[in-house]
C-alpha positions in Angstrom: 18.1 36.3 0.0 16.4 39.3 -1.6 17.7 41.0 -4.8 16.3 43.4 -7.4 14.2 41.5 -9.8 13.1 38.8 -7.4 9.5 40.1 -7.5 9.6 39.8 -11.3 10.9 36.2 -11.0 8.1 35.5 -8.5 5.5 36.9 -10.9 6.9 34.7 -13.7 6.5 31.6 -11.4 3.0 32.7 -10.4 2.0 33.2 -14.0 3.2 29.8 -15.0 1.4 28.1 -12.1 -1.8 30.0 -12.7 -1.8 29.0 -16.4 -1.1 25.2 -15.9 -3.8 22.8 -17.0 -3.7 19.3 -15.5 -4.4 17.4 -18.8 -1.6 19.2 -20.5 1.1 18.3 -17.9 3.6 15.6 -18.7 2.6 12.0 -17.8 5.2 11.8 -15.0 3.8 14.9 -13.3 0.2 13.8 -13.6 1.1 10.3 -12.3 3.1 11.8 -9.4 0.3 14.1 -8.4 -2.1 11.1 -8.2 0.5 9.0 -6.4 0.9 11.7 -3.8 -2.8 12.0 -3.3 -3.2 8.3 -2.8 -0.2 8.1 -0.5 -1.4 11.1 1.6 -4.9 9.7 1.9 -3.6 6.4 3.2 -1.3 8.1 5.8 -4.2 10.5 6.9 -6.7 7.7 7.4 -4.3 5.6 9.4 -2.9 8.7 11.2 -6.4 9.6 12.4 -6.2 6.8 15.0 -2.9 7.9 16.5 -2.4 9.3 20.0 -1.1 12.5 18.4 -4.5 12.9 16.7 -6.3 12.5 20.0 -4.1 15.1 21.6 -4.7 17.6 18.7 -8.4 17.1 18.9 -8.5 17.6 22.6 -6.4 20.8 22.3 -8.2 22.2 19.4 -11.7 21.4 20.7 -13.2 21.8 17.2 -16.5 23.4 16.6 -19.2 21.6 14.6 -19.4 22.4 10.9 -19.6 20.9 7.4 -15.9 20.1 6.6 -14.7 16.5 6.6 -12.1 15.1 8.9 -10.2 12.3 7.1 -10.5 9.0 8.9 -13.4 10.2 11.1 -17.1 10.7 10.6 -16.8 14.1 12.3 -17.8 17.3 10.5 -16.2 20.5 11.9 -15.5 24.1 11.0 -13.2 24.6 7.9 -10.2 25.8 9.8 -10.4 23.1 12.4 -10.8 20.5 9.6 -7.7 21.7 7.8 -5.5 21.6 11.0 -6.8 18.1 12.0 -6.3 16.8 8.4 -2.8 18.1 8.4 -2.0 16.4 11.7 -3.6 13.2 10.5 -1.6 13.1 7.3 1.7 13.7 9.1 1.2 11.9 12.4 2.9 8.7 11.2 5.7 10.5 9.4 5.1 8.1 6.6 4.1 10.6 3.8 6.1 11.8 0.8 9.2 14.0 0.8 10.7 16.5 -1.7 14.4 17.2 -1.2 14.3 20.7 -2.7 11.4 21.5 -0.4 13.3 20.1 2.6 10.0 18.7 3.9 6.7 17.1 3.1 4.6 19.2 0.7 1.6 17.0 0.4 1.1 17.2 4.2 0.7 20.9 3.9 -1.2 21.2 0.6 -3.9 18.5 0.5 -5.5 19.4 3.9 -6.2 22.9 2.5 -7.3 21.7 -0.9 -9.8 19.1 0.3 -11.6 21.5 2.6 -11.7 24.3 0.1 -12.6 21.8 -2.7 -15.6 20.6 -0.7 -16.8 24.2 -0.4 -16.4 25.0 -4.1 -17.6 21.7 -5.6 -14.2 21.1 -7.1 -13.1 17.8 -8.7 -10.0 15.6 -8.2 -8.5 17.0 -11.4 -8.9 20.6 -10.2 -7.4 19.7 -6.8 -4.5 18.0 -8.5 -3.8 21.0 -10.7 -3.8 23.1 -7.6 -1.5 20.7 -5.9 1.1 20.9 -8.7 0.9 24.7 -8.6 1.4 24.6 -4.8 4.4 22.4 -5.1 5.9 24.6 -7.8 5.6 27.8 -5.8 6.6 26.2 -2.5 9.8 24.9 -4.1 10.5 28.2 -5.8 10.4 29.9 -2.3 12.5 27.1 -0.8 15.2 27.5 -3.4 15.7 31.1 -2.5 16.6 30.2 1.1 17.8 26.6 1.2 19.9 24.8 2.3 20.9 27.5 4.8 17.4 27.9 6.0 17.0 24.2 6.9 20.5 24.1 8.4 19.6 27.0 10.7 16.9 24.8 12.3 13.8 25.6 10.3 11.5 22.8 9.0 10.3 23.1 5.4 7.0 21.5 6.1 6.1 24.4 8.3 8.0 27.2 6.8 7.7 26.3 3.1 4.4 24.5 3.4 2.5 27.7 4.1 3.6 29.0 0.7 2.7 25.8 -1.0 -0.7 25.7 0.6 -1.4 29.3 -0.2 -0.5 28.9 -3.8 -2.5 25.7 -4.1 -5.5 27.4 -2.5 -5.0 30.5 -4.8 -5.1 28.1 -7.8 -8.2 26.3 -6.6 -9.9 29.7 -5.8 -9.0 31.0 -9.3 -7.3 34.2 -7.9 -5.7 36.7 -10.2 -2.0 37.4 -10.3 -2.0 40.2 -7.8 -4.2 38.2 -5.4 -1.6 35.3 -5.7 1.1 37.7 -4.7 -1.0 39.0 -1.7 -1.7 35.4 -0.6 2.0 34.6 -0.6 2.7 37.7 1.4 0.1 36.8 4.0 1.5 33.3 4.0 5.0 34.8 4.7 3.9 36.5 7.9 2.5 33.1 9.2 5.5 30.9 8.4 6.8 28.8 11.3 8.2 25.4 12.2 11.4 24.3 13.9 13.3 21.0 13.6 14.0 21.0 17.3 10.5 19.4 17.7 11.2 16.4 15.5 10.0 13.3 17.3 7.3 15.1 19.1 3.6 16.0 18.4 4.9 19.4 17.3 6.1 18.0 14.0 2.7 17.0 12.5 1.4 20.3 13.9 3.7 22.0 11.4 1.7 20.4 8.6 -1.7 21.3 10.0 -0.8 24.9 10.8 0.9 25.6 7.5 -2.2 24.2 5.6 -4.5 26.4 7.7 -2.4 29.5 7.3 -2.0 29.0 3.6 -5.8 28.6 3.1 -6.4 31.7 5.3 -3.9 33.7 3.3 -5.6 32.8 0.0 -9.0 33.6 1.4 -7.8 36.9 2.7 -6.5 37.8 -0.7 -9.7 36.7 -2.3 -11.6 39.0 0.1 -9.7 42.0 -1.3 -6.7 42.4 1.0 -3.6 43.6 -0.9 0.1 43.7 -0.2 2.1 44.2 -3.4 4.9 41.8 -2.7 6.6 43.4 0.3 5.9 40.5 2.6 8.0 38.0 0.6 10.6 39.9 -1.5 11.1 43.3 0.1 14.5 44.1 1.6 13.2 43.2 5.1 10.7 40.6 3.8 10.6 36.9 4.3 13.4 35.9 1.9 15.8 38.4 3.5 14.9 37.4 7.1 14.7 33.6 6.7 17.6 33.0 4.3 20.3 32.6 7.0 22.7 34.7 5.0 22.3 32.9 1.7 23.8 34.8 -1.2 24.4 32.3 -4.0 21.6 31.5 -6.4 20.2 28.0 -6.4 21.5 25.5 -8.9 19.2 24.5 -11.8 16.4 22.3 -10.6 17.0 19.5 -13.1 13.2 19.0 -13.7 10.7 20.8 -15.8 8.2 20.6 -12.9 9.3 20.5 -9.2 6.9 17.6 -8.5 9.0 15.3 -10.6 11.6 15.0 -7.8 9.1 13.6 -5.3 10.2 10.7 -3.1 8.0 8.2 -1.2 8.7 6.2 1.9 8.7 2.5 2.3 9.1 2.7 6.1 7.3 4.7 8.7 10.3 6.7 9.8 12.2 9.9 8.8 13.1 9.9 5.2 16.8 10.1 6.0 16.6 6.6 7.7 15.1 5.0 4.6 18.4 4.0 3.0 19.7 2.8 6.4 16.8 0.4 6.7 17.3 -0.8 3.1 20.9 -1.6 3.9 20.1 -3.2 7.3 17.6 -5.5 5.7 20.0 -6.5 3.0 22.8 -7.2 5.5 20.4 -9.2 7.6 20.2 -11.8 4.9 24.0 -12.2 4.9 24.6 -12.3 8.7 22.6 -15.4 9.3 23.0 -16.7 12.9 26.4 -14.9 13.4 26.7 -12.5 16.3 27.2 -8.8 15.4 29.9 -7.1 17.4 29.5 -3.6 16.1 27.6 -1.6 13.5 29.0 1.6 12.0 26.5 3.8 10.0 28.0 6.6 7.9 25.8 9.5 7.0 25.9 13.2 6.2 26.9 15.5 9.1 23.5 17.3 8.5 21.7 14.4 10.1 23.4 14.9 13.4 20.4 16.9 14.7 17.7 15.4 12.4 17.6 11.6 13.1 20.4 10.7 15.4 18.5 10.1 18.7 20.8 7.5 20.2 18.4 6.0 22.8 14.8 6.8 21.8 12.2 6.4 24.5 9.0 6.8 22.4 7.9 5.5 19.1 8.1 9.0 17.6 11.6 9.4 18.8 12.5 6.0 17.2 11.4 7.3 13.9 14.1 9.9 14.1 16.8 7.5 15.3 19.3 5.9 12.9 20.5 3.8 15.9 17.0 2.4 16.4 16.0 1.9 12.7 19.3 0.2 12.0 19.0 -2.2 14.9 15.3 -3.0 14.1 16.1 -3.6 10.4 19.0 -6.0 11.3 16.6 -7.9 13.6 14.0 -8.2 10.9 11.3 -6.0 12.3 8.7 -4.7 9.8 9.4 -1.0 9.8 6.5 -0.3 7.4 4.2 -1.3 10.3 3.3 1.4 12.8 3.1 -1.2 15.5 6.9 -1.6 15.3 7.3 1.9 16.6 5.9 1.2 20.1 7.3 1.5 23.6 7.2 -2.3 24.0 9.5 -2.7 20.9 12.0 -0.4 22.5 12.1 -2.5 25.6 12.9 -5.7 23.7 16.2 -7.1 25.0 17.5 -8.2 21.6 16.8 -4.8 20.2 18.5 -3.0 23.2 21.6 -5.1 23.0 22.0 -4.5 19.3 21.1 -0.8 19.5 24.0 -0.3 21.9 26.4 -1.6 19.3 25.3 0.9 16.6 27.6 3.8 16.1 27.3 6.8 13.8 30.0 8.4 11.7 29.6 11.6 9.7 31.2 12.0 6.3 31.3 15.6 4.9 31.4 14.1 1.4 27.8 13.0 2.0 26.7 16.6 2.7 23.9 17.5 0.2 23.1 13.8 -0.3 21.4 13.1 3.0 19.3 10.1 1.7 22.5 8.2 1.2 24.2 6.0 3.8 26.8 3.3 4.4 26.6 0.5 6.9 29.6 -1.6 8.1 29.1 -4.7 10.2 31.9 -6.3 12.3 30.9 -9.9 13.1 32.2 -12.0 16.0 33.8 -14.3 13.5 36.0 -11.5 12.2 34.0 -11.2 9.0 33.2 -7.7 7.8 30.1 -6.8 5.8 29.2 -3.5 4.2 26.6 -2.0 2.0 25.8 1.5 0.6 22.3 2.6 -0.3 20.8 5.8 -1.8 17.2 6.8 -1.5 17.6 10.2 -3.1 16.6 9.2 -6.7 13.0 9.3 -7.8 11.5 6.0 -9.0 11.7 5.7 -12.8 9.1 2.9 -13.1 5.9 4.8 -12.5 3.5 1.7 -12.8 5.7 -0.1 -10.2 5.6 2.9 -7.9 1.9 3.2 -8.3 1.4 -0.5 -7.4 3.7 -0.1 -4.4 1.8 2.9 -3.1 -1.6 1.2 -3.7 -0.3 -1.7 -1.5 0.9 0.8 1.1 -2.4 2.6 1.2 -4.2 -0.7 1.6 -2.0 -1.7 4.5 -2.5 1.7 6.1 -6.2 2.3 5.6 -7.7 -1.1 5.0 -8.6 -1.9 8.6 -9.9 1.5 9.3 -12.1 1.9 6.3 -12.9 -1.7 5.4 -12.2 -3.3 2.0 -15.3 -2.0 0.2 -14.8 1.7 1.2 -11.1 1.4 0.6 -11.5 0.1 -2.9 -14.0 2.9 -3.6 -11.6 5.5 -2.3 -8.7 4.3 -4.4 -10.9 4.2 -7.5 -12.3 7.7 -6.8 -8.9 9.2 -6.2 -7.8 7.9 -9.6 -10.8 9.4 -11.4 -10.3 13.1 -12.3 -14.0 13.7 -12.5 -14.6 12.6 -8.9 -16.0 15.5 -6.8 -13.8 16.3 -3.8 -16.9 16.0 -1.6 -17.3 12.4 -2.7 -13.6 11.6 -2.1 -13.8 13.0 1.4 -17.0 11.1 2.1 -15.2 7.9 1.2 -12.2 8.8 3.3 -14.4 9.3 6.3 -16.5 6.2 6.1 -14.9 4.4 9.0 -15.6 0.7 9.5 -17.8 -0.2 12.5 -14.9 -2.3 13.9 -12.4 0.5 13.8 -11.2 2.2 17.0 -12.2 5.9 17.0 -9.8 8.6 18.1 -10.9 10.3 21.3 
């Protein structure tokens, strides 16, 4: 969607993001920025040991350099580092999610900010300010084209992530307003990422490539390249081409800052399976030793081609399978553990028998509320159990959320870094004066007992 005045609206958003100062932001925004950094670091450290990471490293064949690769002692060229860090952070599909963004903004923004922050001698506070700015602009672009854009098959982490990364980089590099506009234009011509690759190594590549493209766009604008807005808001620019025919303006956001709507995963699977797992775990306590005859899970029709893989064959596919996550939850598997999503689990006889009894129904009334689900169990005794859960509401208790994310980071990164380095990393991430170079050094101090990615 492109209309007269959109460039003026974009400039207003850019001016607001350029002017933001981290200490002046509301407590909830500052806490959420820190929570996202901590959550992403844990996911990236753990993700560095995944097969997807090894494949990315082999394909990329990175050149030696000075930029840190999270979860590894390697130092490579800046563009290679950004791509690898993006893949690391999204390899487990365990990172945060923002509904308005229709994707995972941290996975696209932090890889760019950490590499550029090392170069510039930036602090955690400066990086978090840039992160907030990146989320703000990424969501602004998303709201011009969503939900039609996502429904057409695009993946926000790749297509919106490039704008978020470019804006975050522009903030960190202290670009002027015209340079911001140019950076977003150059981001527009690099935007890509399709949902058809969910459950494959292509999905974490969306994060890595959007982060790299956003950083490149900002550096190009910094070098003096100009564009005057035609890449994003012109009649044949990005908003017009990628809107899938959207004509109605977006509803009011409901938050002062877009970051306030951020959601965090408790389980290492697609966010749209989180409420399903919540419900399955709750029902498990009621079922006891009774035999389950059938399970009907009711979700939004939009999830039909997002996380409805009926018979997943790989761990990645299982993360995008309501059938699999429902069965595993009812059987009591720990879905916060990456080991659960392994080929051996999918061969378990109890799992396979129950998975075959899981059926999906689609309720149009749930359209637009994709994190919500209903589960109905028919037991052999004739008893019927049901539960409804919604994972679409941000946590109100910030200290409790922070504690939960600290435990999650410990579980993810503890074995790889070792307790001493992990404690130092968590402490450094929470200190606004920490140099980004120091933060990266701690996140790459791999314990001698850890298995290195090939």
